[in-house]
C-alpha positions as CSV (number, residue, x, y, z in Angstrom):
1,M,-60.3,92.9,50.8
2,T,-59.7,96.1,48.9
3,P,-59.0,96.0,45.1
4,K,-55.6,97.5,45.8
5,L,-54.6,94.8,48.3
6,F,-56.0,92.1,46.0
7,S,-53.9,93.5,43.1
8,A,-50.8,93.5,45.3
9,L,-51.3,89.9,46.3
10,V,-51.8,88.8,42.7
11,G,-48.7,90.6,41.7
12,L,-46.6,89.0,44.4
13,Q,-47.9,85.6,43.5
14,R,-46.9,86.1,39.9
15,Q,-43.4,87.2,41.0
16,I,-43.1,84.1,43.1
17,E,-44.1,81.9,40.2
18,N,-41.6,83.6,37.9
19,M,-38.9,83.1,40.5
20,D,-39.8,79.5,40.8
21,I,-39.5,79.0,37.0
22,Y,-36.2,80.8,37.0
23,L,-34.9,78.6,39.9
24,R,-35.9,75.4,38.1
25,R,-34.0,76.6,34.9
26,Q,-30.9,77.4,36.9
27,R,-31.1,74.0,38.6
28,R,-31.2,72.3,35.3
29,K,-28.2,74.3,34.1
30,F,-26.3,73.4,37.3
31,D,-27.1,69.7,36.9
32,N,-25.9,69.7,33.3
33,L,-22.7,71.5,34.2
34,F,-22.1,69.2,37.1
35,A,-22.6,66.2,34.8
36,Q,-19.9,67.6,32.4
37,F,-17.6,68.2,35.4
38,E,-17.9,64.6,36.5
39,S,-17.3,63.2,33.1
40,A,-14.3,65.5,32.5
41,F,-12.5,64.3,35.6
42,P,-12.7,60.5,35.8
43,R,-12.1,59.3,39.4
44,S,-10.0,56.2,38.7
45,N,-7.7,55.1,41.4
46,K,-6.0,52.3,39.5
47,D,-2.7,51.8,37.6
48,F,0.2,53.7,39.1
49,T,3.8,53.9,38.2
50,N,6.5,53.5,40.8
51,D,7.2,57.3,40.6
52,E,3.5,58.0,41.2
53,I,3.4,55.7,44.2
54,S,6.4,57.5,45.6
55,N,4.8,60.9,45.0
56,L,1.6,59.7,46.8
57,L,3.7,58.6,49.8
58,R,5.5,61.9,49.8
59,L,2.2,63.8,49.8
60,N,1.1,61.8,52.8
61,Q,4.3,62.7,54.5
62,R,4.1,66.4,53.7
63,L,0.5,66.5,55.0
64,G,1.6,64.8,58.2
65,E,4.3,67.5,58.6
66,L,1.7,70.2,57.9
67,E,-0.5,68.8,60.6
68,L,2.3,69.1,63.2
69,Y,3.0,72.7,62.0
70,L,-0.7,73.6,62.4
71,C,-1.0,71.9,65.8
72,N,2.1,73.6,67.2
73,M,1.0,77.0,65.9
74,A,-2.5,76.4,67.3
75,K,-1.2,75.5,70.7
76,T,0.8,78.7,70.9
77,E,-2.0,80.9,69.7
78,N,-4.6,79.2,71.9
79,E,-2.5,79.8,75.0
80,K,-2.0,83.5,74.2
81,L,-5.6,84.1,73.3
82,Q,-7.1,82.1,76.2
83,A,-5.0,84.2,78.6
84,R,-6.5,87.3,77.1
85,V,-10.0,85.9,77.5
86,T,-9.5,85.1,81.2
87,D,-7.8,88.5,81.9
88,P,-10.6,90.8,83.4
89,N,-8.7,93.8,82.1
90,N,-8.6,92.6,78.5
91,P,-11.6,93.4,76.2
92,V,-11.3,90.1,74.3
93,D,-14.1,87.8,75.4
94,D,-13.8,85.1,72.8
95,Y,-11.8,84.2,69.7
96,E,-11.7,81.9,66.6
97,I,-8.7,80.4,64.8
98,D,-9.9,79.2,61.4
99,A,-7.6,77.4,58.9
100,T,-8.2,76.9,55.2
101,L,-6.0,74.7,53.0
102,Y,-6.1,75.3,49.3
103,F,-4.7,72.5,47.2
104,V,-3.1,74.1,44.1
105,L,-2.5,72.5,40.7
106,R,1.0,71.8,39.6
107,E,2.3,74.4,37.1
108,D,3.3,71.7,34.6
109,D,-0.3,70.3,34.6
110,P,-2.0,70.6,31.2
111,E,-5.0,72.3,33.0
112,F,-2.9,74.9,34.8
113,D,-4.1,78.4,34.0
114,D,-2.0,81.5,34.8
115,S,-5.1,83.6,35.1
116,D,-6.8,81.3,37.6
117,D,-6.3,80.3,41.2
118,N,-5.9,76.7,40.1
119,F,-7.5,75.2,43.3
120,L,-8.3,71.6,43.0
121,T,-10.1,71.5,46.4
122,Q,-9.9,73.1,49.8
123,R,-10.3,72.1,53.4
124,D,-11.8,74.4,56.2
125,F,-11.5,73.6,59.9
126,S,-11.1,75.2,63.3
127,L,-7.9,75.3,65.2
128,K,-9.5,76.7,68.4
129,G,-8.6,74.3,71.1
130,L,-8.2,71.7,68.3
131,S,-11.8,70.8,69.1
132,R,-12.6,70.0,65.5
133,G,-11.0,67.6,63.0
134,C,-8.5,64.9,63.7
135,I,-5.3,66.6,62.7
136,G,-2.1,65.9,64.6
137,D,-3.5,63.2,66.8
138,G,-0.9,60.6,65.7
139,Q,-3.5,58.0,64.7
140,D,-3.4,56.0,61.5
141,Y,-6.4,56.8,59.3
142,R,-5.5,54.3,56.6
143,E,-8.2,52.2,55.1
144,I,-7.2,49.1,53.2
145,V,-8.6,49.6,49.7
146,P,-8.0,46.6,47.3
147,Y,-7.3,48.7,44.2
148,F,-4.9,51.1,46.0
149,P,-1.1,50.5,45.4
150,A,0.2,48.0,47.9
151,E,2.7,50.5,49.3
152,L,-0.2,52.9,50.2
153,N,-2.1,50.2,52.0
154,E,1.0,49.3,54.0
155,T,1.8,52.9,55.1
156,A,0.3,54.8,58.0
157,Q,-1.8,57.7,56.7
158,C,-2.4,61.1,58.5
159,W,-5.9,62.5,58.7
160,L,-5.4,65.2,56.0
161,F,-4.3,62.7,53.4
162,H,-7.1,60.3,54.2
163,D,-9.6,63.1,54.3
164,L,-8.4,64.4,50.9
165,Y,-9.2,61.3,49.0
166,D,-12.1,59.9,51.1
167,H,-14.3,62.8,52.1
168,S,-16.3,65.3,50.0
169,Y,-17.8,68.5,51.5
170,G,-19.6,70.0,48.5
171,L,-18.4,71.7,45.3
172,Q,-15.7,73.8,47.0
173,Q,-14.3,70.9,49.0
174,P,-14.6,67.8,46.9
175,D,-12.6,64.7,47.5
176,L,-9.8,63.9,45.1
177,S,-9.0,60.7,43.3
178,L,-5.4,59.5,43.9
179,H,-4.6,60.5,40.4
180,D,-5.9,64.0,41.1
181,C,-3.8,64.0,44.4
182,L,-0.8,63.6,42.1
183,R,-1.7,66.8,40.4
184,V,-1.3,68.9,43.6
185,G,1.8,71.0,43.4
186,S,1.5,73.1,46.5
187,I,-0.8,73.9,49.4
188,W,-1.7,77.5,50.3
189,V,-2.2,77.7,54.0
190,D,-4.5,80.5,55.2
191,V,-4.9,80.9,59.0
192,A,-7.2,83.6,60.3
193,I,-7.4,84.7,63.9
194,R,-10.5,86.6,64.9
195,H,-10.8,88.5,68.2
196,Q,-14.3,89.1,69.6
197,S,-15.3,91.8,72.0
198,T,-18.5,93.6,73.0
199,L,-18.7,97.3,73.8
200,N,-21.5,98.4,76.2
201,I,-22.9,101.7,74.8
202,K,-24.5,102.8,78.1
203,S,-21.4,102.4,80.3
204,G,-18.7,102.6,77.7
205,D,-17.2,99.4,79.2
206,W,-16.1,96.2,77.4
207,Q,-18.8,93.7,78.3
208,S,-18.5,90.1,79.3
209,P,-20.7,87.6,77.4
210,L,-22.2,86.7,80.8
211,A,-23.5,90.3,81.0
212,F,-25.8,90.1,77.9
213,G,-29.3,91.0,78.8
214,D,-28.3,92.8,82.0
215,E,-29.4,96.4,81.3
216,S,-27.8,97.6,84.5
217,S,-24.3,96.9,83.2
């Protein structure tokens, strides 16, 4: 091994060690901030007024209506896009329909900030063929929870409502306590449709996915 190569290896090792130290520090900062976040937002699901119970039932209803809206839209878009995929004269060879729901804080909430997006949580899922998620299937996703209001335990729940309080998907998509569900004032619905096509440089033709690897195309 030459002195130059040895020096380069030693320098790289030192950089890796420094990065490791930095990463551990950042991890400690993250853990501390997350602990503060958890303590700042207690996740109690007890003690509701009659108005709060009514608002929870209304949220469940609104989310059920949103499911139907998304399903109807997805059905229309899937039919149109699938027709383009199967059309040999159309360059589209695949597509995606992605939906993101942003649950936005009520404007009269003490934590509402005019300079912020005020997202409490979000949900991401695919509407392509409705192959993912359980929205709009008409099933009752209610789970009887002893400390939930009786009216909530007696009412059929759509997937989105159940998913909102029962499932967490990381920092951007945490679950919400029922009390935090009451803080939701609106839902921003973002649906993105992406067309996918492949242009063959040699022939200048739009290429089918089945043709990948075929140099003679």
